[in-house]
KOLMI-232711 format. One record per residue (C-alpha): residue number from 0; residue in three letters; x negated, y, z. Coordinates in steps of 0.2 Angstrom, whole numbers, plus 2048, in hexadecimal, padded with zeros to 3 digits. Layout:
N
NODE  margu  rovo    u    v    w
NODE    NUM   ALA    X    Y    Z
...
This chain:
402
NODE  margu  rovo    u    v    w
NODE      0   UNK  BB4  8FF  BCB
NODE      1   UNK  BA6  908  BD4
NODE      2   UNK  B95  900  BD6
NODE      3   UNK  B89  901  BE4
NODE      4   UNK  B79  8FF  BDA
NODE      5   UNK  B73  902  BC8
NODE      6   UNK  B63  903  BBE
NODE      7   UNK  B64  90E  BAE
NODE      8   UNK  B57  90F  BA0
NODE      9   UNK  B52  91C  B94
NODE     10   UNK  B47  918  B85
NODE     11   UNK  B3D  928  B88
NODE     12   UNK  B32  930  B7B
NODE     13   UNK  B22  926  B7F
NODE     14   UNK  B27  91C  B8E
NODE     15   UNK  B37  915  B95
NODE     16   UNK  B3F  91F  BA3
NODE     17   UNK  B49  917  BB1
NODE     18   UNK  B56  91D  BBE
NODE     19   UNK  B5C  912  BCC
NODE     20   UNK  B6B  917  BD7
NODE     21   UNK  B70  90E  BE7
NODE     22   UNK  B7F  912  BF2
NODE     23   UNK  B7B  90C  C04
NODE     24   UNK  B8A  911  C0F
NODE     25   UNK  B8B  924  C0E
NODE     26   UNK  B7A  926  C07
NODE     27   UNK  B76  927  BF4
NODE     28   UNK  B64  922  BF0
NODE     29   UNK  B5C  928  BE0
NODE     30   UNK  B4C  922  BD9
NODE     31   UNK  B44  926  BC8
NODE     32   UNK  B34  922  BBF
NODE     33   UNK  B2C  921  BAD
NODE     34   UNK  B24  911  BA6
NODE     35   UNK  B1A  909  BB4
NODE     36   UNK  B18  919  BBE
NODE     37   UNK  B1C  91C  BD1
NODE     38   UNK  B2E  91F  BD5
NODE     39   UNK  B34  92F  BDC
NODE     40   UNK  B42  92E  BE8
NODE     41   UNK  B51  939  BEF
NODE     42   UNK  B5E  936  BFC
NODE     43   UNK  B6F  93F  BFD
NODE     44   UNK  B7C  93B  C0A
NODE     45   UNK  B8F  93D  C08
NODE     46   UNK  B9F  93D  C13
NODE     47   UNK  BA3  92B  C0F
NODE     48   UNK  B9E  91C  C06
NODE     49   UNK  BAB  91E  BF9
NODE     50   UNK  BA4  930  BF5
NODE     51   UNK  B92  929  BF4
NODE     52   UNK  B98  91C  BE7
NODE     53   UNK  BA2  929  BDD
NODE     54   UNK  B93  934  BDD
NODE     55   UNK  B88  926  BD6
NODE     56   UNK  B95  923  BC8
NODE     57   UNK  B95  935  BC4
NODE     58   UNK  B82  935  BC2
NODE     59   UNK  B83  925  BB7
NODE     60   UNK  B90  92D  BAB
NODE     61   UNK  B85  93D  BA9
NODE     62   UNK  B75  933  BA6
NODE     63   UNK  B7D  927  B9A
NODE     64   UNK  B83  936  B90
NODE     65   UNK  B70  93C  B90
NODE     66   UNK  B6B  92B  B88
NODE     67   UNK  B68  920  B98
NODE     68   UNK  B70  90F  B97
NODE     69   UNK  B73  900  BA2
NODE     70   UNK  B69  8F2  B9A
NODE     71   UNK  B68  8DF  B9F
NODE     72   UNK  B61  8D0  B98
NODE     73   UNK  B70  8C6  B91
NODE     74   UNK  B67  8B5  B94
NODE     75   UNK  B65  8BA  BA6
NODE     76   UNK  B76  8C1  BA9
NODE     77   UNK  B84  8B6  BB0
NODE     78   UNK  B94  8B3  BA5
NODE     79   UNK  BA0  8C2  BA7
NODE     80   UNK  B92  8CE  BAC
NODE     81   UNK  B8F  8DF  BA4
NODE     82   UNK  B7F  8DE  B9A
NODE     83   UNK  B80  8EF  B92
NODE     84   UNK  B88  8FF  B96
NODE     85   UNK  B85  910  B8C
NODE     86   UNK  B8E  91F  B88
NODE     87   UNK  B8F  92D  B7B
NODE     88   UNK  B96  93F  B7D
NODE     89   UNK  BA4  93C  B72
NODE     90   UNK  BAD  94C  B6F
NODE     91   UNK  BBD  943  B6A
NODE     92   UNK  BBC  938  B7A
NODE     93   UNK  BBD  928  B70
NODE     94   UNK  BB0  91C  B69
NODE     95   UNK  BB0  911  B5A
NODE     96   UNK  BA2  904  B5A
NODE     97   UNK  B9B  8F4  B52
NODE     98   UNK  B8F  8E6  B58
NODE     99   UNK  B81  8E0  B4E
NODE    100   UNK  B82  8CE  B49
NODE    101   UNK  B72  8CA  B54
NODE    102   UNK  B7A  8D3  B63
NODE    103   UNK  B6B  8DE  B65
NODE    104   UNK  B72  8EF  B5E
NODE    105   UNK  B82  8F9  B60
NODE    106   UNK  B88  905  B54
NODE    107   UNK  B92  913  B5B
NODE    108   UNK  B9D  920  B52
NODE    109   UNK  BA2  930  B5B
NODE    110   UNK  BA9  941  B58
NODE    111   UNK  B9D  950  B57
NODE    112   UNK  BA3  962  B59
NODE    113   UNK  B9F  970  B4C
NODE    114   UNK  BA3  97E  B58
NODE    115   UNK  BA0  98C  B4B
NODE    116   UNK  BAE  985  B3F
NODE    117   UNK  BB8  97C  B4D
NODE    118   UNK  BB7  96B  B45
NODE    119   UNK  BB4  95A  B4C
NODE    120   UNK  BA8  951  B41
NODE    121   UNK  BA1  93F  B42
NODE    122   UNK  B91  937  B47
NODE    123   UNK  B8B  925  B47
NODE    124   UNK  B7C  91F  B51
NODE    125   UNK  B75  90E  B55
NODE    126   UNK  B6F  909  B67
NODE    127   UNK  B62  8FC  B69
NODE    128   UNK  B6A  8F1  B77
NODE    129   UNK  B59  8EB  B7D
NODE    130   UNK  B50  8FC  B7F
NODE    131   UNK  B5F  909  B7F
NODE    132   UNK  B56  912  B70
NODE    133   UNK  B63  91C  B65
NODE    134   UNK  B62  921  B53
NODE    135   UNK  B6E  92C  B4A
NODE    136   UNK  B72  924  B39
NODE    137   UNK  B80  92F  B33
NODE    138   UNK  B86  941  B37
NODE    139   UNK  B92  94D  B2F
NODE    140   UNK  B99  95C  B39
NODE    141   UNK  B9F  965  B29
NODE    142   UNK  BB0  95E  B29
NODE    143   UNK  BBD  958  B36
NODE    144   UNK  BBB  945  B35
NODE    145   UNK  BBB  934  B3E
NODE    146   UNK  BB2  924  B3B
NODE    147   UNK  BBC  913  B3A
NODE    148   UNK  BB9  902  B33
NODE    149   UNK  BA7  901  B39
NODE    150   UNK  B9E  8F0  B37
NODE    151   UNK  B8D  8E9  B34
NODE    152   UNK  B8A  8DE  B25
NODE    153   UNK  B89  8CC  B28
NODE    154   UNK  B76  8CC  B26
NODE    155   UNK  B74  8DA  B31
NODE    156   UNK  B6A  8E5  B25
NODE    157   UNK  B78  8F2  B22
NODE    158   UNK  B85  8FB  B2C
NODE    159   UNK  B95  900  B23
NODE    160   UNK  BA2  90C  B28
NODE    161   UNK  BB0  917  B22
NODE    162   UNK  BB2  92A  B25
NODE    163   UNK  BC4  931  B25
NODE    164   UNK  BC6  944  B21
NODE    165   UNK  BD3  949  B2E
NODE    166   UNK  BD9  957  B23
NODE    167   UNK  BDF  94D  B14
NODE    168   UNK  BDE  93B  B1A
NODE    169   UNK  BD1  936  B0C
NODE    170   UNK  BC5  928  B11
NODE    171   UNK  BB3  927  B0B
NODE    172   UNK  BA8  918  B0F
NODE    173   UNK  B96  917  B12
NODE    174   UNK  B88  90A  B15
NODE    175   UNK  B78  90D  B1E
NODE    176   UNK  B68  903  B1B
NODE    177   UNK  B62  900  B2D
NODE    178   UNK  B50  8FD  B28
NODE    179   UNK  B4F  90E  B1F
NODE    180   UNK  B5D  918  B25
NODE    181   UNK  B63  91C  B13
NODE    182   UNK  B76  920  B12
NODE    183   UNK  B7F  91B  B02
NODE    184   UNK  B91  91F  AFE
NODE    185   UNK  B9B  910  AF9
NODE    186   UNK  BA7  90F  AEB
NODE    187   UNK  BB4  906  AF6
NODE    188   UNK  BB7  902  B08
NODE    189   UNK  BB2  8F1  B0E
NODE    190   UNK  BC0  8EA  B1A
NODE    191   UNK  BBA  8D9  B1E
NODE    192   UNK  BB1  8C9  B18
NODE    193   UNK  BB4  8B7  B1A
NODE    194   UNK  BA8  8AA  B21
NODE    195   UNK  BAA  89D  B14
NODE    196   UNK  BAD  8A3  B02
NODE    197   UNK  BA3  8B2  B02
NODE    198   UNK  BB2  8BD  AFE
NODE    199   UNK  BB4  8CF  B03
NODE    200   UNK  BC3  8D9  B06
NODE    201   UNK  BC2  8EB  B00
NODE    202   UNK  BCD  8FB  AFE
NODE    203   UNK  BCC  904  AEE
NODE    204   UNK  BD7  913  AEB
NODE    205   UNK  BE9  90C  AEE
NODE    206   UNK  BE4  8FA  AEC
NODE    207   UNK  BDE  8EC  AF8
NODE    208   UNK  BD3  8E0  AEF
NODE    209   UNK  BCA  8D0  AF3
NODE    210   UNK  BBA  8CF  AEA
NODE    211   UNK  BB1  8BE  AE7
NODE    212   UNK  B9E  8BC  AE9
NODE    213   UNK  B9B  8C2  AD8
NODE    214   UNK  BA4  8D3  ADB
NODE    215   UNK  BB3  8CF  AD0
NODE    216   UNK  BC4  8D1  AD7
NODE    217   UNK  BCD  8C1  ADC
NODE    218   UNK  BDD  8CA  AE2
NODE    219   UNK  BE4  8DC  AE0
NODE    220   UNK  BF2  8E2  AEC
NODE    221   UNK  BF9  8F3  AEA
NODE    222   UNK  BFB  8F9  AFC
NODE    223   UNK  C05  909  AFA
NODE    224   UNK  BF7  913  B01
NODE    225   UNK  BE5  910  B06
NODE    226   UNK  BE5  903  B13
NODE    227   UNK  BDA  902  B23
NODE    228   UNK  BD2  8F2  B29
NODE    229   UNK  BDE  8F2  B38
NODE    230   UNK  BEC  8F0  B2B
NODE    231   UNK  BE5  8E2  B20
NODE    232   UNK  BDB  8D2  B24
NODE    233   UNK  BD2  8C4  B1B
NODE    234   UNK  BD3  8B3  B22
NODE    235   UNK  BC3  8AA  B27
NODE    236   UNK  BC3  89F  B18
NODE    237   UNK  BC7  8AD  B0C
NODE    238   UNK  BD7  8A4  B06
NODE    239   UNK  BE4  8B0  B0E
NODE    240   UNK  BE7  8C3  B0F
NODE    241   UNK  BF2  8CA  B1C
NODE    242   UNK  BF8  8DC  B1A
NODE    243   UNK  C04  8E9  B21
NODE    244   UNK  C0D  8F1  B12
NODE    245   UNK  C11  903  B15
NODE    246   UNK  C21  90B  B0F
NODE    247   UNK  C20  911  AFD
NODE    248   UNK  C2E  91E  AFD
NODE    249   UNK  C3C  911  AF8
NODE    250   UNK  C3A  906  B08
NODE    251   UNK  C3A  90D  B19
NODE    252   UNK  C34  8FD  B22
NODE    253   UNK  C22  8F7  B23
NODE    254   UNK  C20  8E5  B1E
NODE    255   UNK  C14  8D7  B23
NODE    256   UNK  C0E  8CD  B15
NODE    257   UNK  C02  8BE  B12
NODE    258   UNK  BFA  8BA  B01
NODE    259   UNK  BF1  8AB  AFA
NODE    260   UNK  BE1  8B2  AF2
NODE    261   UNK  BDF  8A2  AE7
NODE    262   UNK  BF0  8A2  AE0
NODE    263   UNK  BF4  8B4  AE0
NODE    264   UNK  C05  8B0  AE8
NODE    265   UNK  C0D  8B7  AF8
NODE    266   UNK  C10  8AA  B05
NODE    267   UNK  C19  8B5  B12
NODE    268   UNK  C22  8C5  B13
NODE    269   UNK  C2B  8CA  B23
NODE    270   UNK  C30  8DB  B2B
NODE    271   UNK  C21  8E2  B35
NODE    272   UNK  C26  8DD  B47
NODE    273   UNK  C20  8ED  B50
NODE    274   UNK  C26  8FF  B50
NODE    275   UNK  C1B  909  B45
NODE    276   UNK  C1B  91A  B4E
NODE    277   UNK  C0D  920  B5A
NODE    278   UNK  BFC  919  B56
NODE    279   UNK  C00  911  B45
NODE    280   UNK  C02  8FF  B3F
NODE    281   UNK  BF6  8F6  B49
NODE    282   UNK  BEA  8E8  B44
NODE    283   UNK  BEA  8D6  B3C
NODE    284   UNK  BDF  8C7  B3F
NODE    285   UNK  BE0  8B5  B39
NODE    286   UNK  BDC  8A7  B46
NODE    287   UNK  BCF  89A  B41
NODE    288   UNK  BDD  88E  B3C
NODE    289   UNK  BE5  89B  B30
NODE    290   UNK  BF5  895  B36
NODE    291   UNK  BF7  8A4  B42
NODE    292   UNK  BF6  8B7  B3E
NODE    293   UNK  BF3  8C2  B4D
NODE    294   UNK  BFD  8D2  B4B
NODE    295   UNK  BFB  8E1  B57
NODE    296   UNK  C06  8F0  B57
NODE    297   UNK  BF9  8FC  B5F
NODE    298   UNK  C01  901  B6F
NODE    299   UNK  C10  8F7  B6D
NODE    300   UNK  C0A  8E5  B6F
NODE    301   UNK  C02  8D6  B66
NODE    302   UNK  C09  8C6  B60
NODE    303   UNK  C04  8B6  B56
NODE    304   UNK  C0E  8B4  B46
NODE    305   UNK  C10  8A3  B3E
NODE    306   UNK  C08  8A4  B2C
NODE    307   UNK  C15  897  B26
NODE    308   UNK  C25  89E  B2D
NODE    309   UNK  C21  8B0  B33
NODE    310   UNK  C29  8AD  B44
NODE    311   UNK  C20  8B2  B54
NODE    312   UNK  C17  8A3  B5D
NODE    313   UNK  C13  8AF  B6C
NODE    314   UNK  C13  8C1  B71
NODE    315   UNK  C09  8CD  B7C
NODE    316   UNK  C14  8DC  B81
NODE    317   UNK  C0F  8EE  B81
NODE    318   UNK  C01  8F9  B86
NODE    319   UNK  BF3  8F3  B7B
NODE    320   UNK  BE5  8FE  B75
NODE    321   UNK  BDC  8F1  B6A
NODE    322   UNK  BDA  8DE  B68
NODE    323   UNK  BCC  8D2  B61
NODE    324   UNK  BCB  8C0  B5D
NODE    325   UNK  BBC  8B6  B63
NODE    326   UNK  BB1  8B0  B54
NODE    327   UNK  BB7  89E  B57
NODE    328   UNK  BC9  8A4  B57
NODE    329   UNK  BCE  89C  B68
NODE    330   UNK  BCE  8AC  B73
NODE    331   UNK  BD7  8BD  B70
NODE    332   UNK  BD0  8CC  B7A
NODE    333   UNK  BDE  8D9  B7D
NODE    334   UNK  BD9  8EA  B84
NODE    335   UNK  BE7  8F2  B8E
NODE    336   UNK  BE8  905  B8B
NODE    337   UNK  BE4  907  B9E
NODE    338   UNK  BDA  8F7  B9F
NODE    339   UNK  BD5  8EA  BA3
NODE    340   UNK  BD0  8DF  B94
NODE    341   UNK  BDA  8CF  B95
NODE    342   UNK  BD5  8BF  B8C
NODE    343   UNK  BE3  8B4  B85
NODE    344   UNK  BE3  8A3  B7D
NODE    345   UNK  BE5  8A7  B6B
NODE    346   UNK  BF0  898  B67
NODE    347   UNK  BFD  89B  B75
NODE    348   UNK  BFB  8AD  B7A
NODE    349   UNK  BF8  8A7  B8C
NODE    350   UNK  BEF  8B4  B97
NODE    351   UNK  BDF  8AE  B9F
NODE    352   UNK  BD3  8B2  BAD
NODE    353   UNK  BC7  8BB  BB0
NODE    354   UNK  BCB  8CC  BA9
NODE    355   UNK  BBE  8D9  BA4
NODE    356   UNK  BBE  8EA  BAD
NODE    357   UNK  BB2  8F8  BA7
NODE    358   UNK  BA7  8FD  BB7
NODE    359   UNK  BA4  90E  BBB
NODE    360   UNK  BAE  91E  BBB
NODE    361   UNK  BC1  91A  BB7
NODE    362   UNK  BC4  919  BA5
NODE    363   UNK  BD1  925  B9E
NODE    364   UNK  BD5  918  B91
NODE    365   UNK  BCE  908  B8A
NODE    366   UNK  BCD  90A  B77
NODE    367   UNK  BC4  8FC  B6E
NODE    368   UNK  BBF  8EA  B71
NODE    369   UNK  BB3  8DF  B66
NODE    370   UNK  BAA  8CE  B67
NODE    371   UNK  B98  8CC  B60
NODE    372   UNK  B97  8C1  B51
NODE    373   UNK  B91  8B2  B5C
NODE    374   UNK  B9E  8B4  B69
NODE    375   UNK  B91  8B7  B76
NODE    376   UNK  B96  8C9  B7A
NODE    377   UNK  BA6  8D3  B7D
NODE    378   UNK  BA5  8E6  B7B
NODE    379   UNK  BB1  8F2  B81
NODE    380   UNK  BB2  905  B7C
NODE    381   UNK  BBB  911  B88
NODE    382   UNK  BBE  923  B8A
NODE    383   UNK  BB4  92D  B8E
NODE    384   UNK  BA8  926  B81
NODE    385   UNK  BA1  916  B8A
NODE    386   UNK  B9D  905  B83
NODE    387   UNK  B9C  8F7  B8F
NODE    388   UNK  B95  8E6  B89
NODE    389   UNK  B99  8D6  B93
NODE    390   UNK  B92  8C5  B92
NODE    391   UNK  BA0  8BB  B8B
NODE    392   UNK  B99  8A9  B88
NODE    393   UNK  B99  89D  B96
NODE    394   UNK  BA8  8A3  B9F
NODE    395   UNK  BB5  897  BA5
NODE    396   UNK  BC6  89E  BA2
NODE    397   UNK  BD5  898  BAC
NODE    398   UNK  BE8  89C  BAC
NODE    399   UNK  BED  8A9  BB9
NODE    400   UNK  BF0  8A0  BCA
NODE    401   UNK  BE8  890  BC3
């Protein structure tokens, strides 16, 4: 989806820098200035209007990788509009990210190459969504690794993430104090928190644990091997845990299980409903009623499973890169591998309009989708290395053709 006009901002070293691009027929106008300085201008003509718009987007992609960003005031934007778009020169072509609880900061993880030892390391940086200023908070190019399970703490003071060594599969978790930049290694990986009881879901060696507010274990679940957040979920009240149990050598099937944290009993055990090849075992999320467990099978599809019976209430078939539930549990955002992001009614699975399409040069793939904690924003990560944030609140959704 090509644009005809865009204003990009760079925080600069002392004053912000601006670049405005405008395609007018076959002409591409470029204006740039620093602070309140006088703009400089340049004009270039192309063989067609489409060629001029393609040239505009090529410049946008290059400049975003150099630290420029599209920044708009959320309050002034219309529902569904892009409020932020930025990019990182991710060497692995993919982006992992997390939105700060106040919606003002984006954490982005990317692959960084070590060209001497031919390794692909990891870097985590924060982006101020008001100014575009970036800060590297973690970097390690000494080993082949990838960052996953990245999230801000509920109070917004720390950013936690897990780094996987791609050679041996070993995970190490870290937390960064955003005020000081101090990085501390964690004894266990945090996989989620509830919004009511103050419980925390963690992975410790080969065990998934639910810890109470005092740090003591409420429930231990041997998981067969260390679990990722995409394979285990804590319900909003902290009462239930859903997990995908991997084969232990005796079994050949993956199982979907739900456990009651208070009683320690298993309340559901059914075969995992999706194929487990290709991109892994997918993702689990409870809806706000805790009567439905949303199960995604990575690229294979997504479905709502009844917590009581284990049967599907609805399904969304194939081609999904990622899914996310809105904070109020009423909407499910499903990113198709080739786009767009389709919003569904979480209770019925019904697809809704409008859809979200990343503007600019065509995406190779859509990779990640996430809501802000207040449900006001929807962020989409794509290859090559862009994050696009849409204003989500205030949208009126309708059924297709409705």
